[in-house]
C-alpha positions as CSV (number, residue, x, y, z in Angstrom):
1,M,51.4,-152.9,58.6
2,I,49.2,-154.8,60.8
3,L,48.2,-153.9,64.2
4,K,48.9,-156.8,66.3
5,K,49.0,-155.2,69.7
6,I,47.3,-152.0,71.6
7,E,48.7,-150.8,74.7
8,V,45.7,-151.7,77.6
9,L,46.4,-148.5,79.7
10,S,47.0,-146.1,76.8
11,A,43.7,-147.1,75.1
12,A,41.5,-146.3,78.6
13,K,43.0,-143.4,79.0
14,I,41.8,-142.1,75.2
15,S,38.8,-143.7,76.0
16,A,38.2,-142.3,79.1
17,A,38.7,-138.8,77.5
18,M,36.8,-139.0,74.7
19,G,33.8,-140.4,77.4
20,V,34.6,-137.1,79.2
21,V,33.9,-135.0,76.3
22,G,30.6,-137.6,75.4
23,G,29.1,-137.0,78.9
24,L,29.8,-133.4,78.5
25,L,27.5,-133.0,75.7
26,A,25.2,-135.4,76.7
27,A,25.2,-133.5,79.6
28,I,24.7,-130.0,78.5
29,L,21.9,-131.8,75.8
30,F,20.0,-133.0,79.1
31,A,20.3,-129.7,81.1
32,I,19.1,-126.9,78.6
33,P,15.5,-128.6,78.7
34,S,15.8,-129.3,82.8
35,L,17.0,-125.4,83.4
36,I,14.5,-124.1,81.0
37,F,11.2,-126.4,81.9
38,G,12.6,-127.0,85.6
39,S,12.2,-122.9,85.8
40,L,9.0,-122.3,84.0
41,M,7.0,-125.4,86.1
42,D,8.2,-123.9,89.4
43,A,9.4,-127.0,90.2
44,G,11.3,-125.7,93.4
45,G,14.9,-126.3,91.9
46,F,14.4,-129.7,91.0
47,G,14.6,-129.1,87.2
48,V,17.8,-126.4,88.1
49,G,19.2,-128.9,90.4
50,M,18.8,-131.9,87.4
51,G,20.7,-129.5,84.9
52,V,23.7,-128.8,87.2
53,G,24.3,-132.3,88.4
54,A,24.0,-133.6,84.8
55,I,26.4,-131.3,84.1
56,I,28.6,-132.4,86.6
57,F,27.9,-136.2,86.8
58,L,27.4,-137.1,83.2
59,P,31.2,-136.5,82.2
60,I,32.7,-138.0,84.9
61,M,30.1,-141.4,84.9
62,Y,30.6,-141.3,80.9
63,G,34.8,-140.8,81.5
64,I,34.6,-143.6,84.1
65,A,32.4,-145.8,81.5
66,G,35.0,-145.3,78.8
67,F,37.9,-145.9,80.8
68,I,37.0,-149.4,81.4
69,G,35.0,-150.2,77.9
70,G,38.6,-149.1,76.8
71,A,40.5,-151.2,78.8
72,I,38.1,-154.2,78.0
73,Y,38.4,-153.5,74.2
74,A,42.1,-153.2,74.2
75,F,43.0,-156.2,76.2
76,V,40.2,-158.3,74.4
77,Y,41.8,-157.1,70.9
78,N,45.0,-158.2,72.1
79,I,43.9,-162.0,72.6
80,V,41.6,-162.4,69.5
81,S,44.6,-160.4,67.3
82,K,46.5,-163.6,68.2
83,W,44.1,-165.9,66.6
84,V,43.0,-164.2,63.8
85,G,45.4,-161.2,62.7
86,G,45.3,-157.7,63.3
87,I,43.8,-154.8,62.0
88,E,45.6,-153.8,58.2
89,I,46.8,-150.5,58.0
90,E,48.3,-148.2,55.6
91,L,50.6,-145.3,56.8
92,V,51.5,-142.7,54.7
93,N,54.7,-140.6,55.1
94,V,54.2,-137.1,54.6
95,Q,56.9,-134.9,54.2
96,A,56.8,-130.9,55.0
97,Q,56.7,-129.3,51.4
98,P,59.4,-126.7,52.0
99,Q,58.1,-123.0,52.2
100,T,58.8,-120.6,49.6
101,T,59.3,-117.0,50.2
102,V,58.2,-114.2,47.4
103,Q,61.0,-111.8,47.5
104,P,59.8,-108.0,47.6
105,Q,60.1,-106.3,44.2
106,P,61.2,-102.8,44.6
107,P,58.4,-100.1,42.9
108,V,58.5,-99.4,39.2
109,Q,59.2,-95.6,39.2
110,Q,57.5,-93.8,36.5
111,Q,58.8,-91.2,34.1
């Protein structure tokens, strides 16, 4: 199978969601030292504000950047795939195996 086209909005949405998750992880890594060192240095709440601001601001910005980047990437991919062909992928159809149940055995009576 060859991936010939990527739906632009679909790629943008998934890239935005991944950007929000990445932004949240980056914000946590930024916020922890800001909260710790800001309180230790008595920065007048600056460090705490930076930490809390990062938790709000970074996921939003990463999400927006992911949406725009994903849309651009999908758009360019669709153009380039017409010239050079798409990405070749191999898919496997896996069917669920039937569940086997074990029938309870009656207890063995001792004589």
